[in-house]
Wavefront OBJ file of the C-alpha trace (Angstrom):
o trace
v 86.459 228.667 238.335
v 83.738 227.625 240.978
v 84.195 223.843 241.546
v 80.125 223.985 242.958
v 78.927 224.077 239.200
v 80.806 221.421 238.248
v 79.908 219.380 241.219
v 76.893 220.411 241.158
v 76.183 217.975 237.781
v 78.428 215.206 238.596
v 75.847 214.794 241.721
v 72.769 215.634 239.084
v 74.032 212.843 236.812
v 74.710 210.262 239.356
v 70.697 210.603 240.810
v 69.534 210.255 236.846
v 71.229 206.668 237.120
v 68.862 205.897 239.009
v 65.828 208.214 238.681
v 62.711 206.942 237.470
v 61.905 210.377 236.409
v 63.320 213.836 236.683
v 63.969 215.228 239.693
v 64.730 218.701 238.698
v 62.241 221.978 239.411
v 59.539 222.322 236.932
v 56.761 224.015 238.933
v 54.233 226.598 237.861
v 56.067 228.888 240.452
v 59.888 228.377 239.223
v 58.376 229.036 235.928
v 56.602 232.385 237.348
v 59.612 232.802 238.585
v 61.822 232.763 235.320
v 59.079 234.884 233.792
v 59.232 237.936 235.872
v 62.998 237.641 236.996
v 64.664 236.090 233.990
v 66.745 233.075 233.406
v 69.948 232.141 235.736
v 71.512 228.925 234.456
v 74.799 227.869 236.163
v 76.057 225.794 233.187
v 76.078 226.104 229.540
v 76.067 222.286 227.734
v 76.642 222.209 223.977
v 75.104 218.742 222.976
v 73.917 216.582 220.295
v 70.036 216.662 219.146
v 69.632 212.839 219.741
v 66.607 212.641 220.919
v 67.733 210.575 224.071
v 70.232 212.850 224.907
v 68.410 215.340 226.934
v 70.849 217.293 229.367
v 68.140 218.371 231.888
v 67.685 214.776 233.091
v 71.451 213.403 232.080
v 71.955 216.075 234.800
v 68.679 216.175 237.150
v 68.053 219.859 236.125
v 65.305 222.259 236.610
v 64.324 224.836 234.693
v 66.633 227.461 234.107
v 69.652 225.715 235.744
v 71.130 224.774 232.274
v 71.670 226.874 228.836
v 71.123 223.860 226.293
v 72.132 224.645 223.207
v 71.567 221.055 220.646
v 72.940 220.206 217.157
v 73.782 216.986 215.748
v 77.094 215.758 216.158
v 77.374 218.863 219.077
v 79.407 220.329 216.098
v 79.906 224.091 216.222
v 79.895 227.310 213.851
v 78.973 230.916 214.724
v 75.500 230.320 215.992
v 76.540 228.047 218.491
v 79.744 230.680 219.398
v 77.415 232.789 219.562
v 74.949 231.570 221.675
v 77.859 230.297 223.915
v 79.172 233.868 224.289
v 75.440 235.093 224.650
v 74.611 233.081 227.894
v 78.664 233.339 229.392
v 78.379 237.486 228.509
v 74.814 238.042 229.600
v 73.332 235.327 231.669
v 77.017 234.598 233.630
v 77.428 231.176 233.192
v 81.421 230.044 234.357
v 80.842 226.133 233.057
v 80.582 225.006 229.243
v 80.236 221.630 228.992
v 80.530 220.185 225.089
v 78.649 216.793 225.430
v 78.958 214.039 223.145
v 77.616 210.643 223.472
v 77.840 206.660 222.483
v 76.063 206.008 219.357
v 76.215 209.495 217.617
v 74.654 208.632 214.310
v 76.514 211.823 212.919
v 79.415 210.146 214.012
v 78.496 207.323 212.357
v 78.250 208.931 209.707
v 81.367 210.923 209.314
v 82.954 207.621 209.687
v 81.138 205.854 206.901
v 81.239 208.558 204.908
v 78.178 208.328 203.631
v 76.439 211.917 203.862
v 74.748 213.717 201.512
v 73.242 217.907 201.250
v 73.034 219.566 204.424
v 73.961 217.016 206.627
v 77.093 217.400 204.713
v 78.124 220.293 206.997
v 77.846 218.548 210.358
v 79.556 215.594 208.969
v 82.490 217.442 207.845
v 83.476 219.065 210.866
v 83.237 216.039 212.816
v 85.707 214.290 209.823
v 88.128 217.483 210.597
v 88.138 216.544 214.598
v 88.483 212.574 214.090
v 91.056 212.378 211.039
v 91.817 209.052 210.889
v 90.231 207.612 213.646
v 87.302 205.000 212.967
v 86.391 203.590 216.015
v 83.466 205.063 217.025
v 83.587 205.417 220.739
v 87.131 206.951 220.330
v 86.048 209.417 217.328
v 83.004 210.795 219.759
v 85.492 211.119 222.240
v 88.073 213.196 219.556
v 85.137 215.451 218.204
v 84.259 215.912 221.936
v 87.894 217.366 222.585
v 87.521 219.472 218.861
v 84.809 221.068 220.184
v 86.649 221.909 223.296
v 89.498 223.718 221.282
v 86.790 225.473 219.419
v 85.827 226.906 221.785
v 89.238 227.912 223.501
v 90.261 229.244 220.152
v 87.290 231.672 219.862
v 87.578 232.871 223.374
v 91.662 233.566 222.630
v 90.578 235.238 219.417
v 88.082 237.627 220.373
v 89.232 239.143 223.130
v 85.722 240.721 223.306
v 84.213 237.703 224.616
v 83.857 237.961 228.315
v 86.349 234.819 229.214
v 87.960 235.228 232.562
v 86.683 232.477 234.664
v 85.104 230.476 232.807
v 85.654 226.818 232.666
v 85.469 224.539 229.530
v 84.700 221.066 230.137
v 84.021 217.770 227.689
v 82.118 214.432 228.852
v 80.950 211.777 226.702
v 77.246 210.079 227.533
v 76.738 207.039 227.544
v 73.218 206.079 226.265
v 72.810 202.504 227.734
v 73.993 203.069 231.395
v 73.293 207.132 231.628
v 77.065 207.973 232.694
v 78.875 210.676 231.881
v 82.477 210.076 231.154
v 84.402 212.913 232.103
v 87.307 213.950 229.412
l 1 2 3 4 5 6 7 8 9 10 11 12 13 14 15 16 17 18 19 20 21 22 23 24 25 26 27 28 29 30 31 32 33 34 35 36 37 38 39 40 41 42 43 44 45 46 47 48 49 50 51 52 53 54 55 56 57 58 59 60 61 62 63 64 65 66 67 68 69 70 71 72 73 74 75 76 77 78 79 80 81 82 83 84 85 86 87 88 89 90 91 92 93 94 95 96 97 98 99 100 101 102 103 104 105 106 107 108 109 110 111 112 113 114 115 116 117 118 119 120 121 122 123 124 125 126 127 128 129 130 131 132 133 134 135 136 137 138 139 140 141 142 143 144 145 146 147 148 149 150 151 152 153 154 155 156 157 158 159 160 161 162 163 164 165 166 167 168 169 170 171 172 173 174 175 176 177 178 179 180 181 182 183
């Protein structure tokens, strides 16, 4: 994989740590360009739907730079895997980032065992990832690592997915400091 994509994310997060506003390009000119010429994101980011976790801001990215898939607990099912496949096959993304975060309510719900209704689909998946772990930060990392392995397994089991030259990474976003810790 071209390390420049990963380097862009790392540099973007460094800018974010001290930025008062997102320095990414959201200009009318870029909006028109992407409308006329399509999107060409350089990375796929699977993150939690938590309102404090905004990948475009965290990585100082502008319009069209990231293909973001957000779901509570950053869990994966066929819908998210299909979105990843689409972005890799049709948009040419070469980096997939599974991004968890500290203070995740979905992880806390899975650890407490108090989830009902449709939330159980999320917490059951997280519980599979974390097993007996009860430390929220460690559980968050395990959940990210589980997601990374799920993506890699999907590529192995479905060779029709164009996985050549794809890099799958995991990271945790610290909601207090704004730092992305790469696993």
